[in-house]
C-alpha positions in Angstrom: 120.7 60.5 123.2 123.3 63.2 123.6 126.1 61.0 124.9 127.5 60.0 121.5 127.6 63.6 120.2 129.2 64.7 123.5 132.0 62.1 123.3 132.6 63.2 119.7 132.7 66.9 120.8 135.2 66.1 123.6 137.5 64.4 121.1 137.2 67.3 118.7 137.8 69.8 121.5 141.0 68.0 122.5 142.3 68.3 118.9 141.8 72.1 118.8 142.3 72.8 122.5 144.3 76.0 122.3 141.8 77.5 120.0 138.6 76.1 121.5 136.0 78.7 122.7 133.4 77.3 125.1 130.0 78.9 124.6 128.1 76.2 126.2 126.5 75.0 122.9 125.2 71.5 122.4 126.2 71.2 118.8 128.9 73.8 118.1 131.1 74.1 115.0 134.7 72.8 115.2 136.1 75.6 117.5 133.0 75.8 119.8 131.9 79.2 118.5 128.3 79.9 117.5 127.3 78.9 114.0 127.5 81.8 111.5 124.1 82.4 109.9 125.5 82.0 106.3 127.0 78.6 107.3 123.7 77.5 108.8 121.8 78.6 105.7 124.2 76.7 103.4 124.0 73.6 105.6 120.2 73.7 105.7 120.0 74.2 102.0 122.1 71.0 101.4 119.9 69.1 103.9 116.7 70.4 102.3 117.9 69.6 98.7 119.0 66.1 99.8 115.6 65.4 101.2 113.9 66.8 98.1 112.1 69.5 100.0 111.0 72.8 98.3 111.7 76.2 99.7 108.8 77.5 101.8 108.6 81.2 102.5 107.1 80.9 105.9 109.6 83.2 107.5 109.1 85.9 104.9 105.3 85.7 104.7 103.7 83.2 107.0 105.2 84.2 110.3 104.2 87.9 110.2 100.7 87.1 109.1 100.4 84.4 111.8 101.7 86.9 114.5 99.3 89.6 113.3 96.4 87.1 113.4 97.4 86.3 117.0 96.9 90.0 117.7 100.6 90.7 118.2 101.1 94.4 118.1 102.5 95.5 114.6 105.6 97.1 116.2 106.5 93.7 117.8 106.0 92.0 114.4 108.2 94.7 112.8 111.0 94.0 115.3 110.8 90.2 114.7 110.7 90.5 110.9 113.5 93.1 111.0 111.7 95.9 109.1 113.1 99.4 109.7 109.7 101.1 109.3 106.4 99.9 110.7 104.6 101.1 107.6 106.4 98.3 105.6 105.1 95.7 108.0 101.6 97.0 107.9 101.5 97.6 104.2 102.9 94.1 103.3 101.3 91.9 105.8 98.2 93.5 107.3 96.1 93.1 104.2 96.7 89.3 104.3 95.8 89.1 108.0 92.7 91.2 107.3 91.6 88.9 104.5 92.0 85.8 106.8 90.0 87.6 109.5 87.2 88.4 107.1 87.1 84.7 105.9 86.9 83.6 109.5 84.1 86.0 110.3 82.1 84.6 107.3 82.3 81.0 108.6 79.6 81.4 111.3 77.2 82.6 108.6 77.9 79.4 106.7 76.9 77.2 109.6 73.4 75.5 109.6 70.9 77.5 111.7 
């Protein structure tokens, strides 16, 4: 499955050989360097729009709540999300996680006895 991309990569590498930087990446940009985040974001936006997909804010909301619901320590979630202050993480996301926990705790009471 990776043979065709590898052959293409070798041909591209030969074209830019003096400037090629090998980072051991499977699908590197033209010079072999890691993809810049802004370039990846722009490429993903084009793919998403071409497929008719809407933007989903899972990385801004879903992931922290999911991690907190998995009992990940708030300081770990803070690091993953990139907040400078743990109070931001707890203030923004803990209430959502708490609401989901309460809903889950009500479910056993809904079950037939």
